[in-house]
TORGU-515625 format. One record per atom (N, C-alpha, C): residue number from 1; residue in one letter; chain; atom name; x, y, z. Coordinates in steps of 0.05 Angstrom, whole numbers, padded with zeros to 5 digits, always signed. Layout:
<atoms>
{atom NUM,'A','A','CA',{X,Y,Z}}
...
</atoms>
This chain:
<atoms>
{atom 1,'X','A','N',{+01486,-03437,+01461}}
{atom 1,'X','A','CA',{+01493,-03411,+01453}}
{atom 1,'X','A','C',{+01474,-03396,+01470}}
{atom 2,'X','A','N',{+01482,-03370,+01477}}
{atom 2,'X','A','CA',{+01472,-03353,+01493}}
{atom 2,'X','A','C',{+01452,-03338,+01479}}
{atom 3,'X','A','N',{+01426,-03334,+01495}}
{atom 3,'X','A','CA',{+01406,-03318,+01476}}
{atom 3,'X','A','C',{+01415,-03286,+01489}}
{atom 4,'X','A','N',{+01401,-03266,+01470}}
{atom 4,'X','A','CA',{+01409,-03241,+01469}}
{atom 4,'X','A','C',{+01401,-03229,+01499}}
{atom 5,'X','A','N',{+01384,-03245,+01513}}
{atom 5,'X','A','CA',{+01370,-03232,+01538}}
{atom 5,'X','A','C',{+01393,-03238,+01560}}
{atom 6,'X','A','N',{+01404,-03264,+01558}}
{atom 6,'X','A','CA',{+01424,-03272,+01572}}
{atom 6,'X','A','C',{+01456,-03255,+01571}}
{atom 7,'X','A','N',{+01460,-03245,+01546}}
{atom 7,'X','A','CA',{+01482,-03230,+01540}}
{atom 7,'X','A','C',{+01480,-03202,+01553}}
{atom 8,'X','A','N',{+01452,-03189,+01552}}
{atom 8,'X','A','CA',{+01453,-03166,+01564}}
{atom 8,'X','A','C',{+01449,-03169,+01594}}
{atom 9,'X','A','N',{+01438,-03190,+01604}}
{atom 9,'X','A','CA',{+01442,-03191,+01635}}
{atom 9,'X','A','C',{+01469,-03193,+01640}}
{atom 10,'X','A','N',{+01484,-03209,+01633}}
{atom 10,'X','A','CA',{+01513,-03210,+01633}}
{atom 10,'X','A','C',{+01529,-03184,+01634}}
{atom 11,'X','A','N',{+01521,-03174,+01612}}
{atom 11,'X','A','CA',{+01533,-03142,+01613}}
{atom 11,'X','A','C',{+01526,-03126,+01632}}
{atom 12,'X','A','N',{+01501,-03126,+01637}}
{atom 12,'X','A','CA',{+01487,-03112,+01659}}
{atom 12,'X','A','C',{+01504,-03120,+01687}}
{atom 13,'X','A','N',{+01501,-03147,+01699}}
{atom 13,'X','A','CA',{+01513,-03156,+01716}}
{atom 13,'X','A','C',{+01545,-03145,+01721}}
{atom 14,'X','A','N',{+01559,-03147,+01697}}
{atom 14,'X','A','CA',{+01589,-03137,+01701}}
{atom 14,'X','A','C',{+01587,-03110,+01704}}
{atom 15,'X','A','N',{+01570,-03087,+01694}}
{atom 15,'X','A','CA',{+01571,-03062,+01696}}
{atom 15,'X','A','C',{+01565,-03053,+01727}}
{atom 16,'X','A','N',{+01543,-03075,+01737}}
{atom 16,'X','A','CA',{+01537,-03070,+01766}}
{atom 16,'X','A','C',{+01561,-03075,+01782}}
{atom 17,'X','A','N',{+01575,-03094,+01777}}
{atom 17,'X','A','CA',{+01604,-03101,+01793}}
{atom 17,'X','A','C',{+01623,-03079,+01792}}
{atom 18,'X','A','N',{+01623,-03071,+01765}}
{atom 18,'X','A','CA',{+01647,-03045,+01764}}
{atom 18,'X','A','C',{+01637,-03022,+01777}}
{atom 19,'X','A','N',{+01611,-03016,+01781}}
{atom 19,'X','A','CA',{+01600,-03000,+01794}}
{atom 19,'X','A','C',{+01603,-02999,+01827}}
{atom 20,'X','A','N',{+01599,-03022,+01833}}
{atom 20,'X','A','CA',{+01601,-03030,+01862}}
{atom 20,'X','A','C',{+01628,-03023,+01871}}
{atom 21,'X','A','N',{+01647,-03035,+01859}}
{atom 21,'X','A','CA',{+01679,-03027,+01860}}
{atom 21,'X','A','C',{+01681,-03000,+01861}}
{atom 22,'X','A','N',{+01672,-02980,+01847}}
{atom 22,'X','A','CA',{+01678,-02956,+01843}}
{atom 22,'X','A','C',{+01664,-02940,+01869}}
{atom 23,'X','A','N',{+01642,-02950,+01876}}
{atom 23,'X','A','CA',{+01630,-02935,+01901}}
{atom 23,'X','A','C',{+01644,-02942,+01924}}
{atom 24,'X','A','N',{+01657,-02968,+01927}}
{atom 24,'X','A','CA',{+01672,-02970,+01947}}
{atom 24,'X','A','C',{+01697,-02954,+01951}}
{atom 25,'X','A','N',{+01709,-02950,+01929}}
{atom 25,'X','A','CA',{+01736,-02933,+01928}}
{atom 25,'X','A','C',{+01725,-02901,+01934}}
{atom 26,'X','A','N',{+01700,-02896,+01926}}
{atom 26,'X','A','CA',{+01693,-02867,+01927}}
{atom 26,'X','A','C',{+01690,-02862,+01959}}
{atom 27,'X','A','N',{+01671,-02881,+01968}}
{atom 27,'X','A','CA',{+01669,-02880,+01997}}
{atom 27,'X','A','C',{+01693,-02877,+02014}}
{atom 28,'X','A','N',{+01713,-02893,+02008}}
{atom 28,'X','A','CA',{+01739,-02893,+02025}}
{atom 28,'X','A','C',{+01751,-02863,+02016}}
{atom 29,'X','A','N',{+01748,-02853,+02001}}
{atom 29,'X','A','CA',{+01763,-02826,+01995}}
{atom 29,'X','A','C',{+01748,-02806,+02005}}
{atom 30,'X','A','N',{+01719,-02813,+02004}}
{atom 30,'X','A','CA',{+01702,-02790,+02023}}
{atom 30,'X','A','C',{+01710,-02787,+02053}}
{atom 31,'X','A','N',{+01712,-02810,+02058}}
{atom 31,'X','A','CA',{+01724,-02818,+02091}}
{atom 31,'X','A','C',{+01749,-02806,+02097}}
{atom 32,'X','A','N',{+01768,-02810,+02082}}
{atom 32,'X','A','CA',{+01798,-02794,+02078}}
{atom 32,'X','A','C',{+01789,-02768,+02082}}
{atom 33,'X','A','N',{+01778,-02752,+02062}}
{atom 33,'X','A','CA',{+01779,-02730,+02059}}
{atom 33,'X','A','C',{+01762,-02713,+02085}}
{atom 34,'X','A','N',{+01738,-02727,+02091}}
{atom 34,'X','A','CA',{+01725,-02717,+02111}}
{atom 34,'X','A','C',{+01742,-02716,+02140}}
{atom 35,'X','A','N',{+01762,-02738,+02143}}
{atom 35,'X','A','CA',{+01784,-02737,+02166}}
{atom 35,'X','A','C',{+01803,-02711,+02165}}
{atom 36,'X','A','N',{+01809,-02709,+02137}}
{atom 36,'X','A','CA',{+01830,-02684,+02128}}
{atom 36,'X','A','C',{+01817,-02659,+02140}}
{atom 37,'X','A','N',{+01789,-02658,+02134}}
{atom 37,'X','A','CA',{+01777,-02629,+02134}}
{atom 37,'X','A','C',{+01769,-02630,+02163}}
{atom 38,'X','A','N',{+01768,-02653,+02182}}
{atom 38,'X','A','CA',{+01767,-02649,+02211}}
{atom 38,'X','A','C',{+01787,-02638,+02225}}
{atom 39,'X','A','N',{+01811,-02646,+02214}}
{atom 39,'X','A','CA',{+01838,-02640,+02226}}
{atom 39,'X','A','C',{+01837,-02610,+02220}}
{atom 40,'X','A','N',{+01836,-02601,+02195}}
{atom 40,'X','A','CA',{+01837,-02576,+02193}}
{atom 40,'X','A','C',{+01822,-02555,+02205}}
{atom 41,'X','A','N',{+01797,-02557,+02212}}
{atom 41,'X','A','CA',{+01778,-02542,+02224}}
{atom 41,'X','A','C',{+01778,-02542,+02253}}
{atom 42,'X','A','N',{+01800,-02551,+02265}}
{atom 42,'X','A','CA',{+01804,-02549,+02295}}
{atom 42,'X','A','C',{+01813,-02527,+02298}}
{atom 43,'X','A','N',{+01799,-02508,+02319}}
{atom 43,'X','A','CA',{+01810,-02484,+02331}}
{atom 43,'X','A','C',{+01839,-02484,+02337}}
{atom 44,'X','A','N',{+01855,-02463,+02330}}
{atom 44,'X','A','CA',{+01885,-02461,+02345}}
{atom 44,'X','A','C',{+01886,-02453,+02369}}
{atom 45,'X','A','N',{+01899,-02467,+02380}}
{atom 45,'X','A','CA',{+01904,-02462,+02409}}
{atom 45,'X','A','C',{+01917,-02431,+02417}}
{atom 46,'X','A','N',{+01899,-02424,+02434}}
{atom 46,'X','A','CA',{+01907,-02394,+02445}}
{atom 46,'X','A','C',{+01903,-02395,+02473}}
{atom 47,'X','A','N',{+01906,-02370,+02484}}
{atom 47,'X','A','CA',{+01903,-02366,+02518}}
{atom 47,'X','A','C',{+01876,-02371,+02528}}
{atom 48,'X','A','N',{+01855,-02371,+02507}}
{atom 48,'X','A','CA',{+01829,-02372,+02515}}
{atom 48,'X','A','C',{+01817,-02404,+02514}}
{atom 49,'X','A','N',{+01837,-02424,+02498}}
{atom 49,'X','A','CA',{+01825,-02447,+02505}}
{atom 49,'X','A','C',{+01846,-02468,+02505}}
{atom 50,'X','A','N',{+01865,-02459,+02520}}
{atom 50,'X','A','CA',{+01889,-02479,+02523}}
{atom 50,'X','A','C',{+01907,-02467,+02551}}
{atom 51,'X','A','N',{+01929,-02479,+02553}}
{atom 51,'X','A','CA',{+01947,-02467,+02574}}
{atom 51,'X','A','C',{+01970,-02451,+02560}}
{atom 52,'X','A','N',{+01962,-02443,+02535}}
{atom 52,'X','A','CA',{+01985,-02424,+02520}}
{atom 52,'X','A','C',{+01984,-02398,+02533}}
{atom 53,'X','A','N',{+02003,-02381,+02535}}
{atom 53,'X','A','CA',{+02008,-02365,+02551}}
{atom 53,'X','A','C',{+01998,-02336,+02532}}
{atom 54,'X','A','N',{+01982,-02310,+02541}}
{atom 54,'X','A','CA',{+01976,-02295,+02523}}
{atom 54,'X','A','C',{+01997,-02285,+02503}}
{atom 55,'X','A','N',{+02019,-02284,+02515}}
{atom 55,'X','A','CA',{+02040,-02271,+02495}}
{atom 55,'X','A','C',{+02046,-02291,+02474}}
{atom 56,'X','A','N',{+02037,-02315,+02470}}
{atom 56,'X','A','CA',{+02037,-02329,+02448}}
{atom 56,'X','A','C',{+02013,-02333,+02427}}
{atom 57,'X','A','N',{+01995,-02317,+02431}}
{atom 57,'X','A','CA',{+01969,-02316,+02421}}
{atom 57,'X','A','C',{+01973,-02307,+02390}}
{atom 58,'X','A','N',{+01969,-02312,+02368}}
{atom 58,'X','A','CA',{+01975,-02305,+02341}}
{atom 58,'X','A','C',{+01961,-02281,+02336}}
{atom 59,'X','A','N',{+01935,-02277,+02346}}
{atom 59,'X','A','CA',{+01918,-02254,+02336}}
{atom 59,'X','A','C',{+01926,-02235,+02363}}
{atom 60,'X','A','N',{+01942,-02232,+02376}}
{atom 60,'X','A','CA',{+01945,-02217,+02394}}
{atom 60,'X','A','C',{+01961,-02187,+02384}}
{atom 61,'X','A','N',{+01945,-02164,+02388}}
{atom 61,'X','A','CA',{+01957,-02141,+02381}}
{atom 61,'X','A','C',{+01987,-02136,+02390}}
{atom 62,'X','A','N',{+02001,-02122,+02371}}
{atom 62,'X','A','CA',{+02031,-02116,+02381}}
{atom 62,'X','A','C',{+02031,-02094,+02402}}
{atom 63,'X','A','N',{+02046,-02098,+02422}}
{atom 63,'X','A','CA',{+02050,-02084,+02438}}
{atom 63,'X','A','C',{+02066,-02061,+02434}}
{atom 64,'X','A','N',{+02054,-02033,+02437}}
{atom 64,'X','A','CA',{+02071,-02011,+02425}}
{atom 64,'X','A','C',{+02079,-02000,+02450}}
{atom 65,'X','A','N',{+02069,-02000,+02472}}
{atom 65,'X','A','CA',{+02077,-01987,+02494}}
{atom 65,'X','A','C',{+02077,-02004,+02522}}
{atom 66,'X','A','N',{+02090,-02002,+02541}}
{atom 66,'X','A','CA',{+02093,-02017,+02561}}
{atom 66,'X','A','C',{+02063,-02014,+02581}}
{atom 67,'X','A','N',{+02052,-02035,+02590}}
{atom 67,'X','A','CA',{+02031,-02037,+02605}}
{atom 67,'X','A','C',{+02036,-02022,+02633}}
{atom 68,'X','A','N',{+02059,-02032,+02640}}
{atom 68,'X','A','CA',{+02066,-02024,+02673}}
{atom 68,'X','A','C',{+02073,-01991,+02669}}
{atom 69,'X','A','N',{+02066,-01975,+02688}}
{atom 69,'X','A','CA',{+02072,-01951,+02692}}
{atom 69,'X','A','C',{+02097,-01945,+02702}}
{atom 70,'X','A','N',{+02112,-01927,+02691}}
{atom 70,'X','A','CA',{+02141,-01924,+02700}}
{atom 70,'X','A','C',{+02143,-01912,+02726}}
{atom 71,'X','A','N',{+02159,-01930,+02744}}
{atom 71,'X','A','CA',{+02165,-01915,+02774}}
{atom 71,'X','A','C',{+02185,-01892,+02779}}
{atom 72,'X','A','N',{+02169,-01882,+02792}}
{atom 72,'X','A','CA',{+02189,-01857,+02796}}
{atom 72,'X','A','C',{+02204,-01857,+02819}}
{atom 73,'X','A','N',{+02236,-01865,+02817}}
{atom 73,'X','A','CA',{+02253,-01868,+02841}}
{atom 73,'X','A','C',{+02270,-01849,+02846}}
{atom 74,'X','A','N',{+02262,-01838,+02869}}
{atom 74,'X','A','CA',{+02284,-01817,+02883}}
{atom 74,'X','A','C',{+02316,-01830,+02883}}
{atom 75,'X','A','N',{+02334,-01812,+02877}}
{atom 75,'X','A','CA',{+02359,-01824,+02879}}
{atom 75,'X','A','C',{+02365,-01831,+02903}}
{atom 76,'X','A','N',{+02358,-01817,+02928}}
{atom 76,'X','A','CA',{+02361,-01828,+02955}}
{atom 76,'X','A','C',{+02354,-01856,+02961}}
{atom 77,'X','A','N',{+02339,-01861,+02944}}
{atom 77,'X','A','CA',{+02328,-01888,+02950}}
{atom 77,'X','A','C',{+02338,-01913,+02943}}
{atom 78,'X','A','N',{+02359,-01904,+02923}}
{atom 78,'X','A','CA',{+02379,-01931,+02909}}
{atom 78,'X','A','C',{+02397,-01932,+02932}}
{atom 79,'X','A','N',{+02404,-01962,+02932}}
{atom 79,'X','A','CA',{+02422,-01970,+02954}}
{atom 79,'X','A','C',{+02451,-01958,+02948}}
{atom 80,'X','A','N',{+02457,-01954,+02927}}
{atom 80,'X','A','CA',{+02485,-01942,+02924}}
{atom 80,'X','A','C',{+02488,-01914,+02937}}
{atom 81,'X','A','N',{+02461,-01899,+02933}}
{atom 81,'X','A','CA',{+02462,-01870,+02944}}
{atom 81,'X','A','C',{+02457,-01876,+02979}}
{atom 82,'X','A','N',{+02448,-01891,+02987}}
{atom 82,'X','A','CA',{+02448,-01896,+03015}}
{atom 82,'X','A','C',{+02473,-01900,+03028}}
{atom 83,'X','A','N',{+02488,-01917,+03017}}
{atom 83,'X','A','CA',{+02517,-01919,+03025}}
{atom 83,'X','A','C',{+02533,-01894,+03024}}
{atom 84,'X','A','N',{+02530,-01880,+03001}}
{atom 84,'X','A','CA',{+02543,-01847,+02997}}
{atom 84,'X','A','C',{+02533,-01834,+03020}}
{atom 85,'X','A','N',{+02508,-01832,+03028}}
{atom 85,'X','A','CA',{+02497,-01812,+03051}}
{atom 85,'X','A','C',{+02508,-01818,+03077}}
{atom 86,'X','A','N',{+02516,-01845,+03079}}
{atom 86,'X','A','CA',{+02527,-01853,+03106}}
{atom 86,'X','A','C',{+02552,-01847,+03111}}
{atom 87,'X','A','N',{+02568,-01843,+03090}}
{atom 87,'X','A','CA',{+02595,-01838,+03088}}
{atom 87,'X','A','C',{+02605,-01809,+03101}}
</atoms>
């Protein structure tokens, strides 16, 4: 027959083994969550940190006006007008 000390020691050993299994599972879960967090914290690619063109930047302000100056073209400079002038 087991003494009360042996029974207590047996129960404590069982408890320690259960806790060790739970710690192992929790460590695996922590590792998985850290991996997910690392993936989500990567900076998004934009024209400053990759080869993405500036027109594809997400935070780019919308273009309201053209950045090019409007060219003033005289009618005589057009190829069609030149042909008409020579006739």
